[in-house]
C-alpha positions in Angstrom: 25.8 -20.5 -26.1 29.1 -19.3 -24.7 31.1 -20.7 -21.8 31.5 -18.8 -18.5 34.2 -16.5 -20.1 32.1 -15.8 -23.1 34.8 -16.8 -25.6 34.0 -20.4 -26.6 30.8 -21.8 -28.0 29.3 -24.9 -26.3 27.8 -27.6 -28.4 25.8 -30.0 -26.2 23.9 -27.5 -24.1 21.3 -28.4 -21.4 19.5 -26.3 -18.9 19.4 -26.9 -15.1 15.7 -27.3 -13.9 16.3 -28.5 -10.4 19.2 -29.0 -7.9 19.2 -32.1 -5.6 22.4 -31.9 -3.5 25.0 -33.4 -5.9 22.6 -34.3 -8.6 21.0 -32.0 -11.2 17.8 -32.4 -13.1 18.2 -31.0 -16.7 16.3 -30.3 -19.9 18.4 -31.9 -22.7 17.4 -32.4 -26.3 13.7 -32.0 -25.4 13.8 -34.5 -22.6 14.1 -34.4 -18.8 17.1 -36.3 -17.4 19.8 -36.2 -14.8 23.4 -35.1 -14.6 26.3 -34.7 -12.2 29.4 -32.5 -12.2 32.5 -33.9 -13.8 35.0 -33.9 -11.0 38.1 -32.9 -13.0 36.2 -29.8 -14.3 34.7 -28.5 -11.1 36.9 -29.7 -8.2 40.4 -29.4 -9.6 42.7 -27.2 -7.4 43.9 -25.3 -10.5 40.4 -24.3 -11.6 38.0 -21.7 -10.2 34.7 -23.6 -10.6 31.5 -21.8 -11.5 29.0 -24.2 -10.0 25.7 -24.4 -11.9 22.3 -23.5 -10.4 18.7 -23.5 -11.4 18.3 -21.7 -14.7 21.9 -22.2 -15.8 22.8 -23.4 -19.3 25.6 -26.0 -19.1 27.7 -28.1 -21.5 27.0 -31.8 -21.3 29.1 -34.9 -22.0 26.6 -37.7 -22.7 26.9 -40.9 -20.7 24.5 -43.6 -22.1 22.5 -45.4 -19.5 23.6 -43.2 -16.6 23.7 -39.6 -15.4 25.3 -37.3 -18.0 28.4 -35.3 -17.0 28.3 -31.5 -16.7 31.6 -30.2 -18.0 31.0 -26.4 -18.1 28.7 -23.6 -17.0 27.7 -21.1 -19.7 27.9 -17.4 -19.2 24.9 -15.9 -17.3 22.9 -12.9 -18.4 21.3 -12.4 -14.9 21.5 -14.0 -11.5 20.6 -13.8 -7.8 23.2 -14.6 -5.1 23.3 -14.9 -1.4 26.1 -15.7 1.1 26.9 -19.3 0.9 26.0 -20.9 4.3 28.3 -23.8 3.7 31.3 -21.4 3.5 30.4 -19.6 6.8 29.5 -16.6 4.7 32.9 -16.2 3.1 31.6 -16.6 -0.5 28.5 -15.9 -2.5 26.2 -18.7 -3.8 24.3 -18.3 -7.0 20.7 -19.4 -6.4 19.0 -18.6 -9.7 20.2 -17.6 -13.1 19.3 -16.5 -16.6 15.8 -15.0 -16.0 14.2 -12.1 -17.8 11.8 -10.8 -15.1 11.6 -10.8 -11.4 8.1 -11.1 -10.1 8.2 -9.5 -6.6 5.2 -10.9 -4.8 3.7 -9.0 -1.8 0.3 -9.7 -0.5 -2.2 -7.0 0.4 -2.9 -8.5 3.8 -0.8 -8.6 6.9 2.4 -9.3 4.8 2.4 -5.9 3.2 5.8 -4.4 4.0 7.3 -1.4 2.1 10.8 -1.7 3.6 11.0 -5.3 2.5 9.9 -4.3 -1.0 12.7 -1.8 -1.2 15.2 -4.6 -0.4 13.7 -6.8 -3.1 13.7 -4.1 -5.6 17.4 -3.3 -5.0 18.3 -7.0 -5.4 16.1 -7.3 -8.5 17.6 -4.3 -10.3 21.1 -5.5 -9.5 20.4 -9.0 -10.9 20.3 -7.5 -14.4 16.7 -8.5 -14.9 13.5 -6.4 -15.0 11.5 -6.3 -11.7 7.7 -6.4 -11.7 5.7 -5.9 -8.5 2.8 -8.2 -8.1 0.4 -7.3 -5.3 -1.5 -10.5 -4.5 -4.7 -11.3 -2.6 -6.7 -8.3 -3.8 -9.9 -10.1 -2.8 -8.8 -9.9 0.9 -8.1 -6.2 0.9 -10.4 -3.2 1.2 -7.7 -0.5 1.0 -6.2 -1.4 -2.4 -5.9 2.2 -3.7 -4.0 3.4 -0.7 -1.5 0.5 -0.6 -1.1 0.7 -4.4 -0.2 4.3 -4.1 2.5 3.6 -1.5 4.1 1.0 -3.7 4.0 3.2 -6.8 5.7 6.0 -4.9 8.8 3.8 -4.1 8.8 1.7 -7.3 9.4 4.3 -10.0 9.6 2.9 -13.5 8.3 -0.5 -12.4 5.1 -2.2 -13.4 2.9 -2.6 -10.4 0.0 -5.1 -10.9 -2.7 -6.0 -8.5 -4.2 -9.5 -8.7 -6.2 -12.2 -7.1 -5.2 -15.7 -8.1 -8.4 -16.9 -6.3 -10.9 -14.8 -8.3 -8.7 -14.2 -11.4 -8.7 -10.4 -11.0 -5.8 -8.7 -12.8 -4.3 -11.9 -14.2 -4.8 -10.7 -17.7 -2.3 -7.9 -17.1 0.4 -10.6 -16.8 -0.2 -11.8 -20.3 2.4 -9.4 -21.8 5.1 -11.3 -19.8 3.9 -14.8 -20.8 5.9 -15.3 -23.9 7.7 -18.5 -25.1 11.3 -18.8 -23.8 10.8 -16.1 -21.2 12.1 -17.0 -17.8 10.5 -15.4 -14.6 11.9 -15.8 -11.1 9.4 -15.4 -8.2 10.6 -13.4 -5.2 8.6 -13.1 -2.0 8.1 -14.2 1.5 6.0 -17.2 2.6 2.2 -16.8 2.3 2.3 -14.3 -0.6 0.7 -16.9 -3.0 3.6 -17.9 -5.2 2.4 -21.5 -5.7 -1.2 -20.3 -6.2 -0.1 -17.9 -8.9 2.0 -20.6 -10.7 -1.1 -22.8 -10.8 -3.2 -19.9 -12.0 -0.8 -19.1 -14.8 -0.5 -22.8 -15.7 -4.3 -23.2 -15.6 -3.8 -26.4 -13.6 -2.5 -27.5 -10.3 1.2 -28.2 -10.7 2.4 -26.8 -7.3 1.3 -27.7 -3.8 -0.4 -24.8 -2.0 0.2 -24.4 1.7 -2.3 -23.4 4.4 -2.1 -19.9 5.7 -2.0 -19.2 9.5 -4.9 -17.1 10.6 -3.0 -15.2 13.3 -0.4 -13.6 11.0 -1.5 -14.5 7.4 1.8 -16.3 6.8 2.4 -19.7 5.4 5.3 -22.2 5.1 7.5 -22.5 2.0 6.0 -25.3 -0.1 9.2 -25.5 -2.3 11.8 -27.8 -0.6 14.4 -27.5 -3.3 15.3 -25.1 -6.2 13.4 -25.8 -9.3 12.4 -24.4 -12.7 8.9 -25.1 -14.1 8.2 -24.9 -17.8 4.5 -24.0 -18.6 2.7 -25.3 -21.6 3.0 -21.9 -23.3 6.9 -22.1 -23.1 7.3 -19.7 -20.1 9.8 -20.9 -17.5 9.2 -20.0 -13.8 11.9 -20.4 -11.2 11.0 -20.9 -7.5 13.5 -21.5 -4.9 13.5 -21.6 -1.0 16.9 -19.7 -1.2 15.1 -16.5 -2.1 13.8 -15.9 1.4 17.4 -15.5 2.6 18.3 -13.1 -0.2 20.6 -10.3 1.1 22.2 -7.2 -0.3 25.4 -9.2 -1.2 26.2 -7.0 -4.2 24.3 -3.7 -4.2 25.8 -2.4 -7.5 23.4 -0.1 -9.3 20.4 -1.6 -7.5 20.4 1.1 -4.8 20.5 3.9 -7.3 17.5 2.5 -9.2 15.4 1.7 -6.2 16.1 5.0 -4.5 16.0 7.2 -7.6 14.1 9.8 -5.7 17.0 10.3 -3.3 19.8 10.4 -5.9 19.2 14.1 -6.9 19.9 15.3 -3.4 23.1 13.3 -2.9 26.2 15.5 -3.3 24.2 18.7 -3.1 25.0 19.6 0.5 27.0 22.7 1.5 29.8 20.5 2.9 31.2 17.6 1.0 31.7 15.6 4.2 28.1 16.2 5.4 26.8 13.5 7.6 23.2 14.6 7.1 22.6 15.0 10.8 23.0 18.6 12.1 25.2 20.2 9.5 24.0 23.5 8.0 23.1 23.5 4.3 22.2 19.7 4.3 20.3 19.0 1.1 18.9 15.7 2.5 17.5 17.3 5.7 16.0 20.1 3.6 14.4 17.6 1.3 12.8 15.8 4.3 11.5 19.1 5.7 10.1 20.0 2.3 8.3 16.6 2.1 10.2 15.6 -1.1 11.4 12.5 0.7 10.3 10.9 4.0 12.5 10.2 7.0 11.5 6.5 6.8 12.6 6.4 3.2 16.0 8.0 4.0 16.5 5.6 7.0 15.8 2.6 4.7 18.3 3.9 2.2 21.0 4.3 4.9 20.3 0.8 6.2 20.7 -0.9 2.8 23.7 1.2 2.0 25.4 0.2 5.2 24.5 -3.5 4.6 26.0 -3.3 1.1 29.2 -1.6 2.3 29.5 -4.3 5.0 29.3 -7.0 2.3 32.0 -5.3 0.2 34.3 -4.8 3.3 33.6 -8.3 4.4 34.6 -9.8 1.1 37.8 -7.7 1.0 38.7 -8.8 4.5 38.2 -12.5 3.6 40.4 -12.1 0.5 43.1 -10.4 2.6 42.9 -13.2 5.2 43.1 -15.9 2.6 46.2 -14.2 1.0 47.8 -13.9 4.4 47.5 -17.6 5.2 48.5 -18.5 1.7 51.7 -16.6 2.0 52.4 -18.3 5.3 51.9 -21.7 3.7 54.3 -20.8 0.9 57.0 -19.5 3.3 56.7 -22.6 5.4 57.0 -24.8 2.3 60.1 -22.9 1.2 61.6 -23.1 4.7 61.0 -26.9 4.8 62.8 -27.3 1.4 65.8 -25.4 2.7 66.1 -27.6 5.8 66.1 -30.7 3.7 
């Protein structure tokens, strides 16, 4: 296991299984115990701390009879991030790390939302893990084939699996992902059946299942803190309330993967500065007229692209603002020294 820079091996390695404010639950040497951050390693002014989250591998300094000390965060192979609410949106916050698959759960009842699925697919591709779309509550839907086709049309190259955790329908198709030491993160809105699916995969009740409101088929989040659950077969499942606030903080290659049907038309317009509105020779408008892409699909792409650009510009603006005030502080300090 390497440190956050990938250049130094760690020896006493543990994995974060839950985050409770300033205290961390960890798997260490085959046991579950607790740890806290070593202040000098994570809060020193001269260090850029990489604070650990659920799924992270960390280096541990043992403290007999007390919480162990976390002295370093290992390099991540995948992660989800969101804007950190504690920093007024100035920085990103890692909410889950080191997972192999993203199970995007969307129920086949009133929660069905293609535009939201596009957002989740974009974030999943960009996390550096493999997305899998899980359409839940098949026992409550009479139009499965139509909804399944809609998902397959926008989720090119992605496994789309229809299940019912209540009847067991389709669960056997998930067996190929259920391998020892595989980590899966669940992504989906409330009421999609995440806790029910965890219980079905575990073959026992290990997560509380919330009641669903009859008027809109939605439920409340039953997970109150970030956690990772290890099943008896060795599979780790990450569930976190932070997923519901996931945004397009970093779009990266995610947009290209999610909207692969749109990519062939980009850059093919008659004019290089085409705005795709009323310009002649617009490849995008022609593709919409020909039925190769839909107007709704194009509008969704523009919305997520705009959101991603805003995030990039916002981050740059914050860095410039910080540099501005840092330079003022340095000049004031130099001026104060000259006066004395």
